[in-house]
Structures are given as C-alpha cells and as structure tokens.
N, C-alpha and C positions, 0 to 999 in steps of 0.2 A: 713512314716513321712519324709518328706524334707530334704535334707540336707543343712548343715549350710555352707555361702559360707567362707570362709578361708579369716582371717583378713590380713596374708601376703599378699595374693595377690590382694587386695585392697589395702594396703599400696604399691608395689611398683609398681601400677599403678602410683598412687600419686607420689612416688620418682622420676618418671621418667621424669615428667613435669619439666620444666628449672626454675619455680617459686619458688621450693619445697625445697629452698636449707636451710642449716640447718644455715648458717652463715649470721648473720643481716648485716654485713656491704657488704656482695655483692647485698642482696637486698637493700641496700640505694645507691650505685653505681649503681645500673641497674634502681634505679627508680627518683633519685633526678637530674640527670642532665636534663630527656625528661620532668620535670614536666615545668621547666621555657623556654628551647630549644627547637625550634621549627625545623626538617629538610626542607631546600628549596626546594621551587619548581621549579624542573629542566624541563626545555620541549627540552629533547634530542630527535634529531632524530636520527630513525637507519638509519647508512648509504645505497645506495641503491647500489647495483653492476650490472653492465652490463655483460653478457657474453662474451667472447672474438668472435672475428670472427671465422668461421670453417680454414681459412689460418692462421690465427695466432696459431690457435689450431695443425694444419698440420706443420706448420715449428717449435714449441716447439720440438714436437714428433719429427721431422725428427732429428733436433739439439741433441735431449737425444738418439736416434739412433745412430748418427754419434760418440757423445763419448762413448758410454757403446762398440760398437765393433771395436774402434780405441784401448780400453784396457786401459781408462783414469784411472778405479781403478787402474790397475797394475802400470801405470807409479806414482800414487802418492805414492803406499807403498813403491814399490822396487827403487825406482830414476832411474830408467838408465839414461843414457847421450842420449844426443837429435842426435847424430850422431856418429859412431864409425871410429875408424882409423886400417890400416893397413900398415905395410911397405913394398916395394915393394922387393926383396930378388936381384934381380938384380941390379938394380941402388941405391936403398938404399932411395927415395924417401919415402913420406907419403902419403898413397891414402884413402878418405874416401871411408868408407863403411855404405851403408844404412840398409841392410838387415844383421840381427845376423846370422850366418853360422850356421847350424848343430843344433842349439836350435830350438828346436820347441815350449818351452815354456817361451822362452824370446823375448824381443825386445828391440828395439832402437825405442824413441820417432817418431822418422819422418817415422819410419816401420810400425807402429800403425795408424800413422795418414795417410799415403798411402794408406793401405789398408781398412783402414775404409773410406775414402772416394770413393774408386772403391766400397764398398757395397751400398753406398748411390747413390752413379752413376748408380747401378744397379737396384736399389728401385726407382729412378725418372722416369727410362724407364718403368720399367712399370707401374708407374701413366700415362706416357704418350701414354703408349699404352691403358690403360684405357681410355682414354679422346678421343683416334682417336676412339673410339667405339659409340659416342653419335651421335644419329640421328639428331642434332638439329644444326651439324655443316658444313660448307660448306664442299665441296669435298677435295678443296685443302687444307683446314686445317686440315683434318684428314687426307690426307696422309703426311705431314708435321709433326704431333704428330707419326702417325705410323711408319713411315722413323727416325726420332730422336729416337723412344722409342727401335725402333730394332738397331741402331746404340748401342744407350748407355748400352743397356743390352750386348750386345756382347763386346763390349770393355771393360764393367767391365769383364765379366768370362774369356776374353785373359786376361788382366791384371792380375788378381788374380790368372789362373793359372801359369802367368812368374814369381809374386811373391813366390809362393809355388815352382817352379822350383828353383828359387833362391836359397831359404831358404833350401831346400832338394834337393840335385841334384839330388838323383837316383827313386825320385818319378815318379811313374806310368811308367816306363822305362822296 
C-alpha cells in the first residue's frame, strides 16, 4: 500500500507563499492599490562604463604604492609631527630634524614621504629599464631610457641607505 502524504507538509508549502496570509487587511492592502494604479513605464538605460587607459591604471597604482610605503596609515593613526626639532647644546638654537633618530618604528611625516619618494623613484627606474629593452625603439631612446633607469635605481638605493644610516647610526658597520 502506498504511503499517504502528510497534510502538514502540504500545508507548510502553501503557508510559505506570500499570498497565504491569515490577515485579511494585509491581503486588501496588497491587492487594492494595484487594482487601479499602474506602475509607470520607465525607459532607463544602463550607464556604459569605459575602461580606463593603462597609463591611468599605472598612475593610480603608483600613487597607491607611494601612499602605502610612505606610511600614510601610520601618519593617520599616530598623528606624528610633520618635522621634528632639537636644540643645539652649544648655541641653544633650535634646529629642524627630518629623521626620528634611534626609533625604527617611528617616523615624522616628512621622513615617510621622502623615503616613499625614493622607493617610487627606484620603481620608476626599473620601469625605465624595462622600456629600454623594447626592440621597436630607436637606439638613442633605448640608451636614454637605460641610463635614466640605472641612475634612478642607483640614486634611490644610495639615498635609502643614507636614510637608514641617519636613522640607525650603527647600521651595517
């Protein structure tokens, strides 16, 4: 003999539908306004977005990289001064200090920006070295790109090492 379907299972599927409400007022409020009101015909068009150019994407990524390596998150959270100052022990004059000496995990705002600029300069140098390898460019342009790339990478490295030695005087000695 075949099993009989349970009446609760059949009743629960009907009760799940939105029209099976027990409240008659809800049913009237749901049906009545749409018996004489019609929704308007909207002729909306989806906006068309064009992709940004590769140079725009590169510029935005480079700007984001600069902000991240400059420590903008640290600057927003800790709110360090833009530049420090120290008093000369002999003359008593106040001198500006760009690098926070002795603290590896602290920085002034100008210190982070200058270090971030050096990192971006090194990255641009690597991009210039890559552009110098293009076969479709003239030899003079390739030499210009290669020399500017090497100069940028070397300058960024030397200045970054100088910044580290100013910040930590006994580093690599």
